[in-house]
C-alpha positions in Angstrom: -9.5 -10.4 58.6 -7.3 -7.2 57.6 -8.7 -4.9 54.8 -7.4 -4.2 51.8 -6.4 -0.5 53.1 -4.2 -2.3 55.9 -2.7 -4.6 53.5 -1.7 -2.3 50.5 -1.8 1.1 52.2 -4.6 2.5 50.0 -8.5 2.1 49.4 -9.6 0.4 46.4 -10.2 3.3 44.1 -13.8 4.1 42.2 -13.2 5.0 38.9 -15.8 5.6 36.3 -13.6 4.2 33.6 -10.6 1.7 33.8 -7.0 3.3 34.0 -4.8 3.3 30.9 -1.7 2.6 32.6 -2.7 0.3 35.6 0.6 -1.2 37.3 0.7 -4.6 38.7 -1.4 -4.9 42.2 -3.4 -2.2 41.5 -7.1 -2.6 42.2 -10.1 -0.5 41.1 -14.1 -0.8 41.1 -15.3 0.4 37.7 -18.8 2.2 38.5 -19.7 1.9 35.3 -19.6 -1.3 34.7 -19.8 -2.5 38.3 -16.8 -4.6 38.6 -13.8 -5.3 40.6 -10.7 -5.4 38.7 -7.1 -5.3 39.2 -3.9 -5.6 37.3 -1.3 -8.3 37.2 1.6 -9.4 34.9 1.1 -11.8 32.4 3.8 -14.5 32.7 3.2 -16.0 29.0 1.8 -14.3 26.0 -1.5 -15.0 24.8 -4.2 -13.6 22.4 -7.5 -12.5 23.0 -10.7 -11.4 21.3 -10.4 -7.1 20.2 -13.1 -5.3 18.5 -13.9 -5.9 14.6 -12.6 -3.5 11.8 -15.7 -1.8 10.0 -14.3 -2.7 6.7 -13.2 -6.7 6.4 -9.9 -6.5 4.5 -7.1 -8.4 3.4 -3.1 -6.9 2.5 -4.0 -3.6 3.9 -1.0 -1.2 5.7 -1.0 -1.0 9.3 0.9 1.3 11.7 1.0 1.4 15.5 3.1 1.1 18.7 0.8 -1.2 20.8 -2.3 -3.0 20.8 -4.5 -0.3 21.9 -3.1 2.6 19.6 -3.2 1.2 16.1 -4.1 2.5 12.2 -5.1 0.3 9.4 -5.9 1.3 5.9 -5.8 0.4 2.4 -6.4 -3.5 1.3 -8.9 -5.6 -0.6 -12.1 -6.0 1.2 -14.9 -9.0 1.5 -16.0 -6.8 -1.8 -14.0 -6.4 -5.0 -12.2 -3.8 -5.6 -9.5 -2.4 -3.5 -10.4 0.3 -0.5 -8.9 3.8 1.1 -10.6 3.2 4.1 -8.6 4.1 7.2 -9.6 2.8 10.6 -7.7 4.1 14.0 -8.2 1.6 17.3 -8.4 2.8 20.8 -8.0 -0.6 22.0 -11.7 -1.2 22.0 -13.0 0.0 19.2 -12.5 0.8 15.3 -13.1 4.3 14.3 -13.4 5.4 10.7 -11.3 8.4 9.8 -10.1 10.2 6.8 -9.2 7.9 3.5 -6.2 7.4 1.9 -6.2 9.4 -1.7 -5.5 6.2 -3.7 -7.0 3.1 -3.2 -4.3 0.0 -2.9 -3.8 -3.3 -2.0 -0.1 -5.2 -0.6 0.8 -1.7 0.3 3.4 -1.0 2.7 2.7 0.6 6.2 4.9 1.9 9.0 4.9 4.5 12.0 2.0 5.3 14.5 -1.6 6.0 15.1 -0.6 9.6 14.9 2.0 9.7 12.9 2.4 7.0 9.5 3.3 6.5 6.0 1.4 4.3 3.4 3.8 3.3 0.3 4.0 1.2 -2.6 0.9 -0.9 -3.2 -1.0 -2.3 -6.4 -3.8 -0.9 -8.0 -5.3 -3.5 -8.9 -2.1 -5.1 -10.9 1.2 -3.4 -11.6 3.2 -2.0 -8.5 2.8 1.7 -7.7 5.3 4.3 -6.5 2.6 6.4 -4.4 3.3 7.4 -0.8 1.4 9.0 1.5 1.9 10.7 4.9 -0.5 10.7 7.8 -0.7 13.2 10.4 -3.3 12.2 12.9 -6.0 13.3 10.8 -5.7 13.2 7.1 -3.5 11.7 4.2 -0.9 13.9 2.2 0.6 12.8 -1.0 4.6 13.4 -0.5 7.3 12.5 -2.8 7.2 8.7 -4.3 9.1 5.5 -3.6 12.1 5.4 -6.2 11.3 1.9 -7.5 7.6 1.1 -8.0 6.1 -2.5 -6.1 3.5 -4.0 -4.3 3.7 -6.7 -1.6 6.3 -4.1 0.2 7.2 -4.1 3.6 8.3 -1.5 6.2 9.6 -0.6 9.7 9.5 2.8 11.5 7.7 4.6 14.5 6.7 7.6 12.7 6.2 9.3 9.3 9.9 10.9 9.1 12.0 7.9 9.3 10.9 4.9 7.4 12.2 1.6 5.7 10.7 0.2 3.3 12.0 -3.2 1.8 11.1 -6.0 -0.4 8.1 -6.6 -2.8 7.9 -6.7 -6.6 6.2 -4.9 -9.4 4.5 -7.7 -9.7 5.1 -11.6 -10.0 3.4 -11.5 -13.8 5.8 -8.8 -14.3 8.8 -9.3 -12.3 9.1 -12.7 -11.6 11.5 -12.6 -8.5 11.1 -10.5 -5.1 13.0 -7.7 -5.0 15.7 -7.3 -2.4 15.7 -3.3 -2.9 15.7 -1.5 0.1 14.8 2.5 0.8 15.0 4.7 3.6 12.8 7.7 3.9 13.7 11.1 6.1 10.7 12.9 5.9 10.9 14.6 2.7 12.6 11.8 0.2 13.6 8.3 0.1 17.3 7.0 -0.7 18.2 4.0 -1.8 20.3 1.8 0.6 21.9 -1.5 1.2 19.8 -4.4 0.0 18.1 -7.6 1.5 20.5 -10.4 1.0 17.3 -12.4 0.1 14.9 -10.7 -2.6 11.4 -11.4 -1.5 7.3 -10.6 -1.5 6.0 -9.0 1.8 8.3 -10.7 4.6 7.1 -9.7 8.2 8.7 -6.8 9.6 9.1 -4.6 13.0 11.5 -2.2 14.1 12.6 1.0 13.0 14.7 2.8 10.5 17.8 2.1 12.1 17.2 -1.1 13.9 14.4 -3.5 12.0 13.9 -7.2 11.3 12.3 -9.1 8.0 11.3 -12.6 8.1 9.5 -15.0 5.8 7.9 -14.1 2.8 8.2 -15.7 -0.9 10.1 -15.4 -4.2 8.4 -16.6 -7.3 6.6 -20.2 -7.9 5.9 -19.0 -4.6 8.9 -20.1 -2.8 7.8 -19.9 1.0 10.9 -18.9 3.2 11.5 -18.7 7.2 14.6 -16.4 6.5 15.0 -13.7 8.7 17.5 -10.2 8.4 18.7 -8.2 10.4 19.2 -4.3 9.8 21.5 -2.2 12.1 21.0 1.1 9.9 23.7 0.4 7.4 23.4 -3.1 6.3 20.9 -6.5 6.6 22.4 -10.0 8.1 20.9 -13.1 7.7 20.1 -14.2 11.3 18.4 -17.4 12.5 15.2 -18.3 10.7 11.7 -18.9 11.7 10.7 -22.2 12.9 7.5 -22.2 10.6 8.2 -20.9 6.9 5.3 -18.5 5.9 4.2 -15.5 3.9 1.8 -12.9 3.9 2.1 -13.1 7.8 1.8 -10.3 10.3 4.7 -8.4 12.1 5.3 -6.4 15.0 8.6 -5.2 16.9 10.1 -2.3 19.1 13.7 -3.4 17.1 15.9 -6.0 15.9 16.3 -7.5 19.5 12.4 -8.3 19.8 9.5 -9.0 17.7 6.8 -10.6 17.0 5.6 -13.0 14.0 1.9 -14.7 13.4 -0.4 -15.8 11.1 0.6 -16.3 7.2 0.3 -18.9 4.5 2.3 -22.3 4.5 1.0 -23.5 1.0 -1.1 -24.7 2.4 -3.1 -24.4 4.8 -3.2 -20.6 6.6 -1.8 -21.0 10.0 -2.3 -19.2 13.7 1.5 -19.7 14.4 3.1 -17.3 16.6 7.0 -16.9 17.1 8.7 -14.4 19.5 11.9 -13.1 18.4 14.8 -12.3 21.2 17.5 -10.7 19.0 18.9 -14.4 18.6 16.2 -17.1 18.2 12.7 -17.5 17.5 10.2 -19.0 19.9 6.9 -20.4 19.2 4.3 -19.2 21.7 0.7 -19.1 21.7 -1.1 -19.1 18.2 -3.9 -16.8 16.9 -7.5 -18.1 17.9 -8.3 -17.5 14.2 -5.5 -19.0 11.4 -5.0 -16.4 8.8 -3.3 -15.1 6.0 -2.7 -11.2 4.4 -3.0 -10.2 7.9 -1.9 -6.7 9.1 0.3 -6.3 11.8 1.3 -3.7 14.4 2.8 -2.9 17.7 5.7 -4.6 19.4 6.5 -7.9 21.0 4.3 -7.3 24.1 1.9 -5.3 22.7 0.8 -6.3 19.2 -2.6 -6.3 17.1 -3.6 -8.7 14.3 -6.2 -7.0 12.0 -8.1 -8.4 9.2 -6.8 -10.7 6.7 -8.3 -13.6 5.1 -9.9 -17.2 6.1 -11.0 -16.9 3.4 -12.8 -14.4 2.8 -11.4 -11.3 3.9 -12.1 -10.7 7.5 -12.6 -8.0 10.1 -11.4 -10.1 13.2 -9.0 -8.6 15.4 -6.8 -9.7 18.1 -4.5 -8.3 20.8 -1.2 -9.8 22.2 -0.3 -9.0 25.4 3.3 -10.6 26.0 5.3 -12.0 28.9 5.7 -8.8 31.2 3.1 -7.1 29.9 0.5 -5.5 32.3 -3.2 -7.2 32.1 -6.7 -6.4 33.3 -8.3 -9.1 35.5 -11.9 -8.9 36.5 -12.8 -10.2 40.2 -15.6 -12.5 40.7 -17.4 -14.7 43.6 -18.0 -17.8 41.5 
């Protein structure tokens, strides 16, 4: 019988921990856990259980470019009152880091684990203009939004280029969801072309020049499946979600690849997950735990669903590995 080395040309690696970025076909022995492991590429997307948040919460902000490097901040925990708590995820567990300066719920978030922006929100009723920048270790107050609002969404990969859109101030004051869109250049916000459909807290993904907004609600609330694509200048209506919902999580690298998950469809809460290919939404594997007000980050192939409400507020985290993503398998003899 041929040995592994004769087949692959190398011995099985002995490593103290799993490699950060294994390649398809790579095999190693984890000397810490005593397990033989290998890397393969997923053919269909699936959710798996991640480490729980330290603070259960809903309607917080989130930032991150993968399911192994994300940040959540603010929101409403299981006990009364909004929180400033910020946590960082390394693909296994959440670590508490420095807090926001302003406690708030229903805020917008965008950027990465080391370069993020937190804007708008409600403390606890009226929408606010507060804007904070994260440099990887602490939050700094920077120039405010032009328009105060809560239930606002955002897109961007760092704290120097972010798009903020939708929201309201709040339903009791401004009964209709707003279509306002603002662009952050690292020092100030500029009003740019509005959404075609004003709404509260649509799902979001992408960058400041290539973004997507999907779902959300207007007053009553009227839940929508409408999807709009941002090309850096204006919004264009494209094909709708299959399941209309609001308070959903979103992830995506640009306006051609995104993931929508969870949310509220009046009622009930849903775990429905849909994948966007630039033209259409396709239903894929559901979240294990149906929930609303979930915080989403990452991309279409590597996303994170953090917290939310089931109810009550939950600390549950799920990791998404989409089709084509590299996943680690453990070999067993059983």
